[in-house]
N, C-alpha and C positions, 0 to 999 in steps of 0.2 A: 533527432532523438532527444528525449528528455534526460535531464541530469539524474544520475543515480542517487538514491537515498544513501544515508551513511552506512546502514547495515549492508545494502547491496554492494557498495564500494568496498567495504571490508571483505565481504565474501569473494568478490571478483579479484581483489588484490591478493587474497590468500592463495588463490589458484595460480598466481604468477610467481610469487616468491615470498619467503619469510620476511624479508626486508620491506617489501611493498605492503604486506599485511600489517606490519608494525607501524609503518608511516600512515597508512589509511586509518588505523585505529586511533593513533595519536591525533590526527587531523580531525577525526569525527568527534573525539572528546573535546578538543579545543573549540571547534565550531559550535558544539552543543553547550559550551560553557559549563562543563561539568569536570570536576577534578577527579583524580584517580581514587581518592578516598570515598567520595560519594558514589562513583561508578562501581566501586567494590561492593558497597552495601546493596546497590540496585541489582547487580549481576550475581552476587553470591560467590564471586571469585575473590580470594584473599588479596589484601592489599599488597602483600609481598609478591605473590604470583603476578599480579597486574603490573607492578613496578618492574619486575624482571622482564615481562613481555614487552613493555613500552621502552625499556632501555636496550633491548636486544640481548640481554643476558640469557634469556630463555627463548630460543628460536622456535621451538615446536611445542606449543602448549598441548595438553591432552585434548582429545576430542570433546570430552565433557566440558572442559573449560572454554573451548572455542564455542560450543553451543550456548553456554551461559552468556558469553560476550555478545553473540549475535542476537539472542533473545532480549538482552537488556537494551541493545541499540534499537531494536524494533519498538520496545516499550517507550524509549525516549522520543521516538518519532510518531508515536500514537498508532502503530500498526497493531491491530488486534490479532491475537492468536485464536484459533478455533473456528467458530462458525463462519462459513463463507457468506459473502453478501454481494448483491448487485447494487451499484450506485445508480440512482435515478436523479438526473439533473434536469430541472424544469423550473418554471415560475411557481411561486408559492401557491396561487390558487389552483394550479394544475396538480401540484403535489397533495394539497388538501383534499382533492376530489378522488384520489386513488382508492381510499377506503379499506385497504389491506396492507399488511406489513410483510407478507410472505407470498411467494409463488411456489407452486408444486411442479417439479420437473423430475421425471424418472424416479418416482417414489421418494424424492428428497424435497424437503422444505427449505427454500432459499430465502433468506431475509432480504428485504429491500431497505436501503438506507437512502434517505432523501437529502439532496443538496439543492438548495434554492439558488437560482441564478436568473437574472433579467437581461443580461447582455451577452454577446458572444465572448467577450473577455472574461466575464464571470463564469461562463460555462467551461472555458479552458482552464481557468484557475481551479474550479471545482473538480474537474476531471483529474488534474494533477494531484490535488489533495486526496481525492477518493482513492486513487491508485496507491498513494503513500500510506493511506490508512488501511490498505489491504483489500480493496474491492477486487473481486474476481471477474467482473464485467461491468460495463457502463452503458446506460441508456440515456440518450439525449435527443434533441431535435435534429431532423434531417439536415438542416442548414449548416450545422456545425459538426455533424458526425464524421465527415471525411477529414476535417481538421483534427478532431479528437483522435481518430484512428492513427494519425501520423505521429502523435506524441505519446499515446498510451501503449502499454505493453500487455494489455488485457483486451479481450473481445469487446467491440463496441456495437451497439444495436441502436438503430434510429426508430423513432415512433411516429410514423406517418399518421396524420389525423384521419385520413380516409380509410385506413386499414380496417377499422372495426369500431364498435361502440366504446371500447375501453382500450385505446391504442397503447397507453403506457404499460398496462398489464401484459398485453400481447408481446410488446417489445421486451419487457422484463423477462417473460418466459423464454423468448428467443435468446436473449443474452444469457440467461441461466443455463439453458441447454448447451451453450458453447463451453461452459465450464467443465462439463464431464465428458 
């Protein structure tokens, strides 16, 4: 299983106990190399409240404060809020040939985000990065799709070349349909 992102670790820890939440938040800020003052500005949580949470003086922050903290951690990690997207991982010439930036599934327009990779290692790194950036599904070559499925927490679709004239788009549509 892949390592949890900071915001995921904070959320999971908050479900276990107040102390685990506090420690996970503190660790996330330390590993992100951001101090409480800067995180306060980013999150919109007052410095005073943040220091109280981090010190354990305030065990149960309000839900609105908790949401601000999680949203700010997502921003720190580059996770985009809003529009869902499907990550398409392939060699640059293949990505350049796609010709569209969206696929249509169930009356929804799903954005495609490109991740260039030329080796199996690069595909795995791109898959992890795409997931951390908020990909709702991943499309990659069949040779690595089973490996990517083992590390990703989102649906993975392979794009067999013999499937059709535009295999990446068909695979992206299949991946996008798994989102809903």
